[in-house]
N, C-alpha and C positions, 0 to 999 in steps of 0.2 A: 512582524505579524500584521501590522497595519497595512503594509504594502501588499501583502498577499490578500488581505481582506478587500482591497480595491478591485480585485479580480482581473487586473490587466493580464496576468498570466493565462487566464481562461480565454480572453478575447484574442490573445496572440497564439493560442494553441500550444502553449508551453506546459511543462510539467512541474510538479513540486515533489521534492524528496524530503521527507521528514525522517531524520535518523537520530538515534541516541539509545541510551540504556533502557532497560525494561521499566515500565511503570511511570514514565515521565510525562505521559499525555499525548504521545504521537498520534494514536488512533483517535483520540478526542479532538485534536486539532484538525485531523483529516476529515472527520465527520462534520465539524463546524464549517470547514471550507466547502464541503459538499452541500451542507444545508444552505449556506449563503448563496452558492451557485444556483440551487433550486429556487430560492427566493427571487433570483434575478432571471428566472425562466429557463435555466439549463437543465437538460436531462442528465441525471447522475446515477451511477450504479456503484455500490460498495460491496466488496467481497474479500474474503481472505484469499491470498495468492494461492494457497494450497487447494482451495475449493475450485478456483478458476482452472487450475491445471488438471484437477480431477475431472471437471466437467468436459474439458477439451479431450482428455483421454477417453472418456465415455463416448465422445463423438467419433473417435477412431474406431471404437468397438461396434457402434451401431450405424455407422455411415452418415452421421449427422454433423461431422466435424466442421464442414464449411458453413453450415447454418449457425452453429454455435459460435464460430469465430466472428461471423457477421454481426450476431447479436451483441457480442462483446465490443465490437468496433463502433457500434451505433452511438452510445451516449457521448455527450459533449465532454463529460468527465467520468473517467473510470478510476475508482479508488481501489488500489490493491494493498491490503493490509498485511503486515508481517512478510514483506518481501525479503527473500534471501535468508530464510530461516535454516535451510539445509541445502546440501548439494543437489543439483538437478540431474535427472537422467538425460540422456541424449534426446529422447522424444520430448521431454518437458522443456528443454532448452530450445528445441526447434519450434515448439508450440508458442513459447514466449516470444521468440524472434518474430514469428508470423503475426502474433497479436500486436506487438509494438510496431511492426511495419505497417500493418493494416490500419492502425490508429494514427498514422502520420498526420499531423495537423490537428489532432484532437488531444485534449489534455489528459494527463495521468496524474494521480496523486499516489505516491508510494510511501508506506511507512516501513522502517527497517531498524533492527537492532544493530546492524552493521553499517559502517561507512561505505559509501559507493565504491571507494577504491578497494574495498575488501570483497566485492562481489565477483571479481574475475575468476578466482579459483573455484567458485561454485559451479562453473560451466565445464562440462567434459571436453568441449571443443573450443580452443582458444579463438578460432576465427569467428565462430558464432558469438562468443562472449564479446569480442572486440566490436563486431558489427552492431550487435544489439545495444551494448552499453554506450557506444559512441553516440548512437541515435538518442538514447535516453538521457544520459548524463549531460551532454552538450546542449540540450534544449530544456534544461530544468533549473529551477531555483532550489538550492540545497540549504536546508535549515537543520543545524545541529541543535537538538534539544537536550539539555543536561539538567541534572539535579537528582534529588532523592526520589524514590518511588512513592507515588501517592497511595498505592495499594495497602500498605500497613495501616493507614488512617481509616480505611474502609473495613478493617477487620472487626467483626462483631465483638462486642464486649461480653465477657463471660457473665453468667447469672450471678456468680458469687461476688463479682466486683461491684454489682449494683446495690448489694445489701450492705448496710453499715454494721460494723461489729458493735455489739452492746458494750457500753462502758460502765464501769463499776464506780 
């Protein structure tokens, strides 16, 4: 983590892949890296991967796809949260390929519950998968984050547990 905090990956235009089970802090670490990059003058955008794909799909519908793609290609760092949550449609895979290609030389930070080797079957076209993932995986720092979920610790306590039972 200290090595990532030095931001050499950002200056080299490399990517960071944070993967592991649910609730271990991948999104938190991605946001912290983004915050650090902003503090060092970088333009950063954070979005759920599903939202980015929906936005690009909207661009196909209204003729603004090219503009939307250029906007996503601009920031020095694009953080895509929850990458690889579900199988992609052919159009989503093509849009993702175009986005990754357009961002060549710019950094991505991805969070995923799946290991990068498990991303290939999510793509309907193996050629697109190989081309996109080769560009992404081979220019990235991969960090496996493991441990128990932090979310149960954030669960609100019940009202009854705050009250002490009277003793006799």
